[in-house]
PADOBA-692835 format. One record per residue (C-alpha): residue in three letters; x, y, z. Coordinates in steps of 0.001 Angstrom, whole numbers, plus 500000, padded with zeros to 6 digits. Example, Ala and Ser with C-alpha at 12.3 -4.5 7.8 and 13.67 -1.06 7.14 Angstrom:
// PADOBA-692835
ALA512300495500507800/SER513670498940507140/
//
This chain:
// PADOBA-692835
GLU525970499318528292/PRO528194498504525291/GLU528922501293522846/LYS526571501365519881/ILE528246501396516494/LEU526888501771512988/LEU527419498563511045/PRO528320498655507341/ALA525320498905505011/THR524121495756503280/TYR524304497497499897/SER527233499306498323/SER526437501918495706/GLU527767504404493241/LEU525982507244491499/HIS526022507699487742/ASN523800509370485160/ASN523421506643482541/ILE519644506321482574/ALA519861503617479896/GLU521098501176482560/VAL517828501410484496/GLU516045498138483706/THR512460499205484371/ASP510313502281484920/ILE508332500541487661/VAL509917498425490386/VAL507841495253490727/PRO508333493195493915/THR508607489431493646/GLY505218487819493015/ALA503505491053491978/GLN502607492321488521/ILE501577495540486822/VAL497807495768486337/PRO495957498503484425/ILE493084500253486161/VAL489851500074484165/GLU487396501718486568/ASN487594504334489335/ARG484045505205490369/LEU482945507272493358/LEU480224505453495339/THR479513508227497834/PRO478298511764497005/VAL480994514222495965/GLU480130516543498850/TYR480156513728501445/ASP483008513647503986/ARG483911510016503280/ASP485381509150499890/THR484414505555499049/ARG485145504173495602/HIS484721501140493383/TYR487875500154491522/ALA488389497535488844/PHE491665496296487375/ASP492592494217484353/THR494276491301486122/THR494759489012483147/GLY497273486347484177/MET496292486459487860/SER494052483861489431/TYR491937484461492516/GLU489226482895494606/VAL486212484295496431/GLY487441485686499756/ASP490961486524498540/SER492497489977498873/LEU494534492126496512/GLY497783493563497843/VAL498363497021496343/TYR501820498629496310/ALA501282502379496535/HIS503760505020495398/ASN504682508161497297/GLU503419511411495809/ALA505792512828493202/ASP505659516375494584/GLN506563515190498076/VAL509456513124496742/SER510772516024494652/ALA510669518375497641/PHE512408515840499889/CYS515145515066497351/GLU515797518750496745/TRP516029519395500496/TYR518389516453501064/GLY520564517322498083/PHE519643514403495866/ASN519101514600492116/GLU516018512526491295/ASN517409511655487866/ASP520715510284489145/VAL521043506525488885/ILE522367504365491722/ARG524274501233490829/LEU523740498842493733/VAL525947495948494791/ASP524144493589497161/ASN526410492457499987/MET523880489835501138/ALA523915486655499111/ASP520565485298500323/ARG518338488403500141/LYS514791487380499213/ASP513725490439497234/ALA516790492356496107/LEU516508495802494567/PRO517288496271490866/GLU520976496680490099/ASN520324500159488697/ILE517573502428490019/THR517048506184489937/ILE516932508247493115/GLY513388509205492151/GLN512318505571491821/LEU513911504653495146/PHE512028507294497130/THR508796507107495124/GLN508313503377494620/VAL510471501580497189/LEU511282503339500471/ASP508472504331502852/VAL510157507652503607/PHE506803509256504478/GLY505820506416506781/ARG506168506180510574/PRO509710505306511717/LYS510494502517514158/ARG512887502868517075/ARG515812501630515024/PHE515580504678512737/TYR515988506948515766/GLU519074504890516666/LEU520468505337513165/LEU520045509106513391/SER521690509181516811/LEU524718507344515392/VAL525198509700512449/ALA524197513035514053/THR527134515463514184/ASP525456517954516522/GLU525900516893520164/SER522569518272521351/GLU520714516493518536/ARG522574513264519239/GLY521709513508522914/ALA518060514195522164/LEU517873511207519850/GLU519600508906522328/ASN517186509912525086/ILE513832509820523309/SER511345508778525989/ASN508558506295525450/GLU506096509171525855/GLN507808511217523139/TYR508036508189520858/LYS504313507483521311/SER503536511170520761/ASN505453511089517474/ILE503494508033516399/ALA500190509731517262/GLU501292512795515311/THR502205510526512356/LYS505758511863512232/THR507550510369509251/HIS511139509422508429/ALA511337512631506410/ASP509996514652509349/LEU512667513290511688/LEU515454513999509203/LYS514288517617509070/GLU513912517808512845/TYR517512516637513344/PRO519313518133510330/SER522806517176511454/ALA521830513508511102/ARG522538512729507457/PRO522544508964506879/SER523987507692503616/ILE521652506441500953/GLU522924502892501619/HIS521903503165505278/MET518548504675504285/ILE517918501550502220/ASP518655499439505310/TYR516771501501507890/ILE513734502854506029/PRO511319499972505355/ARG510018499303501895/ILE506490500381501076/LYS504383497407502116/PRO501358496258500140/ARG497995497231501568/LEU495558494318501447/TYR492005494940500244/SER489259492323500104/ILE488263491460496551/ALA484712492531495692/SER484251490452492531/SER483685486856491466/PRO486392484860489654/ASN483698482946487774/GLU481930486088486611/ALA485122488109485976/PRO488204485853485825/ASP490432488603484344/ASN489066491483486379/ILE489410492235490098/ALA487162494774491821/LEU487826496558495117/CYS485715498805497352/ILE487870501231499354/VAL487277504251501580/VAL490018506867501873/ASP491701506522505251/ASP492016510014506721/TRP492561511503510168/THR493521514656512048/THR496563514448514326/PRO496514515742517949/ASN498164518932516655/GLY495393519443514115/ILE497197518294510953/TYR494926516575508425/LYS496443513457506822/LYS495448510708504426/GLY496548507100504202/LEU499162506461501533/CYS497481503720499528/SER493804504676499749/ASN494695508207498642/TYR497077506941495928/LEU494304504877494366/THR491952507858494065/GLN494495509448491706/GLN494605506517489271/ASP492801507431486050/PRO491601504741483615/THR491417507329480797/LYS495158507951481158/SER496090504251480991/ASN497302504299484609/SER498492501036486133/ILE499346499866489636/VAL501526497089491066/ALA499598494372492892/LYS499442490702493841/VAL496710488351495026/ASN496835487131498624/ALA494968484075499814/GLY491843484759501828/VAL491449483987505513/VAL487837482853505100/ALA487318479221504093/MET484490479247501574/PRO482101476272501199/THR483158473935498387/THR479626473828496971/HIS476841476381496591/ASP474178474375498408/VAL475303475777501778/PRO473117478636503086/MET475060481750504060/VAL474376484578506513/MET476707487552505985/ALA477186490793507882/GLY479408493729506967/LEU479926497378507858/GLY480996500004505319/THR483649498713502935/GLY483476495411504818/LEU480795494786502202/ALA483520494132499592/PRO484134490392500102/LEU480417489809500658/ARG479660491378497285/GLY482102488909495749/MET480336485999497463/VAL476904487144496333/ARG477960487760492745/ASP479654484360492602/ARG476488482599493727/VAL474321484610491333/TRP476686483665488497/THR476373480006489523/ILE472578480200489500/ASN472605481675486004/ASN475389479600484441/ASP476022476298486271/GLU473295473743485583/GLU475009470997487617/ALA475192473217490675/ARG471522474119490278/LYS470625470429490282/GLY472362470060493632/GLY470409472964495047/ILE471505476512495744/GLY471620477683499338/GLU469871480861500361/MET471869483967501289/ALA471072486705503786/LEU473137489897503883/TYR473112492414506731/PHE474812495677505818/GLY475442498645508082/ALA476508502231507406/ARG476128505619509075/HIS473699507108506551/ARG471611505205503993/LYS471405508264501721/ASP475193508617501443/GLU476663505188502150/PHE474341502482500852/LEU477133500990498733/TYR476106499266495462/GLU472457499956496316/SER471274499215492777/GLU472702495679492931/TRP470704494382495896/
//
């Protein structure tokens, strides 16, 4: 087997402390935009073990269709980022000046970005690592026993780490002699990917407002550690009264909607799977109330089957049906 070597990073960087050179407070990926949150409403009882919420965002300037989804770019929790940076020896307020060594990169990072921004808004440092991250650590580890352990991670151990939701940060702490450079972290830690949520509103009824219905994704690992999904938990913390905003973009739906409203529809959804169906229903109700031409052509009937564990706690949007 050929010797594995660490290739040069695709970014070069230098640290400085001129915060004035940072172009933006929020890193916005290509195609996305900053949207203010206007509603964050709990749909399930406070004491219930599932946290399901209705969200609404001011999406002026975005266009969407019934059946589309909204891709939400979550941020890592500030306290977690601060603790990680302090442990690794980073100063969150330092600025990195990046030189991109790839001429054809599709979504390059800003030329100047703070350490805090990089680990809060860009790198999924608290996400599950792929095999290649283990390989990176094995190439930079200075302790022979750690290097050997990393080189010989079995499939069973790898799968166990996935089940335990071990993160990039966890592995760095588990193998402390492996200290990749920040340039190699940028290459080997994936960016925070948008989470796609079905839109629960009608573009005719609310062209500048997108609604979502989301349950917090939570689980307990085999070792008994309670965890929450990054994005669904991040959204619960967004407060309309504090003028909070998120970064998001519309993604085309996978369901081909009828071109006219004369087609009857039978819909079935479980839990938050109700979201796109709510959008379909509200769009047809809007058409009945506002589109005389469509009414002349006839409006198809709709039947909705909705399922949840407990009617008392999870009959989402009960007052609307």
